[in-house]
N, C-alpha and C positions, 0 to 999 in steps of 0.2 A: 210849278207847272207852266208851260208856255205852249199855247195852242193845243192844249190837251196832251202834250208830250212831256214826260218827266225830264228834269234837267239831266239825270244820269243817262238818258237815252239820246241826248242831242248829238247831232252829227259831229264827228271829230276828225274824219279821215277823207282824203282824196285817193281814189284808186285809178290807176292807169291800166286799162285792159287793152291789150294789143295783139295783133298778129302780124308778123313780119315775114315777107316772102323769103324762101331759101336763097334766092339769088337777087342781088349780089351779096356775097358773104360779108363785105365790109359794113353793110348797113346794120346788121344785127350787132356787130362788135361796136360800132359807133354809138348806137342807141344804148347799149349796155354800159358803156363808159360814161355817157352823158347822165344816165340815171344814177350811176354810182357817185358822180360828182355832186349831184343834187341831194345825195343822202337818202335816196329811196331804198326801201327794202322789199324783197320779193315775198309776197304772201303765198302765191302759187306760181306755177309756170305762166309767164306772160301777164301776171297781175302784180303791180307794184304799188306800194302805199307811201304816202307822205301825210304829215299832220296838215289839217286844213287851215289855210290862211290865204290872203290875197297873193302873196309872193310865190308860195308853192303852186297855187293854181296857175299863175302865169308861166312858171317854169314848165309845168306839165303840158300846158297848151302848146308851147313851142316844141316840145318833144313829140306830141301827138301830130302836130303839123308836119314835122320832119318825117314821121313814119308814113303818113298819108301821101306825102310827096314822093316817097320811095315805093309807092304802090302797095302799101300795107293798110291795115285797118287799126284804128285807135279810138277808144272812148274814155272819157274822164267822168268818174262817178263820185258824187258825194255819198259817203257811206257811214253807217254805224253797224257794229256787229252785235247781233242779238243771240247768236248761237255759234258754237265752235270757238274760235279765237276770242279771248277777252281783250279789253283795252290794255290791261296790264301786260299781257303776253306780247301784244304788238309793240308796246313801249320797250319791252325786253329785247325784241329783235333789233330795234334802233340802238339801244344801249350796247348790245353785244357787238354790233357792227362798228360803233364808234370806239369801243374799248379795244378792238383789234387795231383800229387806226392809231389810237394813242400808244398802244404797246409797240407798234412798229416805229413810231416817232421817238419814243423813249429809247428804244434800242439804238436808233441812229444818233440821238443826242448823247448817249453814253459813249458811243464810238468817237464822236467828235471831241468829247471831253478828254478821252484818252489820247487822241492825237494832239490836242492842244497842250496837254501836260508834257508831251514829248517835244514840244517846241514847233509843231507844224502849224502853219497859217491856215485857219479854218473860217476866215471871215465870209467868203463867198458861200461856202456850204452852210454856214450858220444862218445866213440871210435866207437861203432857200428853205431851210428847215423851219424858220419862223413863218415864212409864207405858207408852207404846208400846214403848220399848226393852225394858222388863222383860217385856212380853208376848211379844216376839219371842225374847228369850233363853230364855224358858220352853219354847219349842218348837224351839230350836236343838239338836237331838239329837246332832249330830256336829261341833260347833264350827266353823261356817262363818266365812269371812273377813269382816271388816267391822265386827265388834263393837267392836274396839279403837278404830277411828276415831270411831265415834259416841259411845262412852263417853267418850273424851278430850275431844271438843268440848263435850259436855254438862257434864262435870266442870269444864272451863275456865269455862263460863258460871256454873255454880254457885259456883265459887271467886271469880269476879269480884263476885258479889252478896254473898257471905259470906266474905270473905278470911280472917277470923279462925278459920274452921273448918278451914282447910287449911294444911299446911306446905309451903313451897317445896322443890322437889327440889334436892339438893346435887350439885355436880360431884364426880366421883371420878377421881383421877389413875390413869394406867396403872400406876404403881408400887404402887398399893394392890390390884391384881388379881394374885393368886397364879397363876403360869403353870400351864396344864394343867387349868383348871377345866372342868366340864361345863356347857355352855350348852344350855338346853332350849327348844324351840319346838314349835308345833303341826305335826303331820305334814301332808303335802300342801303343801309350801312353794312359795310363788310369789315375786313380784318383791321385796317388802320383806324377807321372811325370807331369801331367797337373798342379796340384797345385804348385809343386816345380818350374816349369817354370814361372808361374804367380808370385810367390814370388821373384824369381831372377830378373825379369824385373821390378818389382815395388819397391823392397826394397834393392836390392844388386847391380844390374848393369842395369840401365835404358836403355842402348843401346845394351843390350845382343842380340846376334844372336843365333838361335837354329838349331841344326843339328840332324836328326833322322837316326840312323844307325842300321844294324842287331845286334841282341843280342849276336852273337858269332863271334869271330875272328877279331873284329875291332881294328885297331892300331891307337891311337890318333895322330894327327899332333901336332907339337910344338905349345904351347900356348893354346891348347884346354883344357877345363875343362869338365870332365864327371860327370854326376849325375844319381843316381838311376839305375846303372848298375854294373856288377861285376868288382871289382878292380877300381871303380871310385874314384875320389877325394872326392865326396860327395855322400854317399849312406847310407843304413841302418847301424846303430850301436847299438848293443845290442837289446833291444826291442823298439827302436825308428825308425820310418820311415824316409825317406829322407827329407821330409818337416820339421820334428822336428829337424833333424840333422842340416839343414841349419839355422834354427832359432837359435839354440844353438851356432853353429860355428861362426855365424856373430853377435852374441850378440844382437839380435833383441828384445828389451825389450818393448813389445807392448801387452797389455792385450787382445785386440781383436784378434791379430794375434795368441796368444796362444790358444784361443778358437777354431779358425779355425784348428790349429794344432791337437787339441784333436779329432776333427771330422775326419780329414784325417787319423790319427792313427787308430781310431776304424774301419774305412772302409777298410783300407789297410791291417791291421794285424788281423782284425776279432777276437780280443780277449776281446772286451767289456771293456777295461781297464778304460775308462772314462765314459761309459754309456751315451753317448750323445744322446739326443732324436732326433736330426736332422739327424742321421746317415742313417736311412732307406730311407728317402726322397732324400737326396743328392746322396746316392749310386745309387738309381733308376734313378735319373736324369742324372748322369754321364754315367751310363750304357746305357741308351737310346741314349745319345749323341754319344757315341762311336759306337753303333750299326748302327746308321744312317750315320755316317761319317767315312769312312776308312782312309781319308787323315789326317795325323797328324797335319798339319798346321790349318785345319778347327777345329779339336778337341781342339787345343790349344786356338784358337781365341774365340770359343764359351764357352769353359770351363773357360777361364780367366774371362769372363763376370760374370759367376756364382760365382766364388770365390771372385771377386771384390764386388759383391752385398752382399755376405755373410759377408765379412769383414766389410763393411760399416754398416750392421745391428748391428753387435756386437760393433762397434766403437760408434754408436749412443746410444746404450744401456749403454755403459760404461760412455759416456759423461753425 
């Protein structure tokens, strides 16, 4: 308790409530673009939210001043939601917005990769793409999915242009993994993280413990292994998802497992690389599982059963 207010009810948000005159038209467009660059999300018409900190407060103060100078009205409010939208739902709005940004960046990165493989010079476009990624990362307040895929594709292109600046990743045998390690990933797990955790516990470290942490700002403890998160020991590499990277890094030579990996790739990267017919059904199934279960432990338990069954179906077909 602090001043009689439970910690769960502490103020978390800044709201910009504004009214912009219909004329001139450019002012509304200008303010909309500025709010978009700041990473603000619309709660209602003319009500935008940002997480509360000194930097976001200053950003909104500049926007409010610009609106007032344009003969509009603007107020900045420190807020907590006690009815209607929950904090988790508001975080979801931010994550959805950034996931869309990352998806667009990934699509552009895949296009540049294809052009590079054809022999086209993409240095300038790659620099612009890296700059855009940095701008999105700066407003990714809650660690949305998608950063790893874009970062990996850009890093692969940069490595191809300057190979001497990068060291190739080394394979690690299962014998080198001490059983019972803590494997850390971002909370709000979805298909690649669920499948990767299943893979770890069944093929790499049968005594693995899992820890789900915020996507931003986590500092790993000694001995922890991170996967499918930024700067993790195991995450996207080039055009491969984390599941594929784990299969490759631990040298898991299993035909059925490789088929599962192709499905995870097509769902996670959405590039249709393998054209797996199972993608739509598995994607829908995992999406429904995640929508019905906000708890990561439940998602992992139920998702693991799905991937275990999928693997056994392929293993039986191979046999």
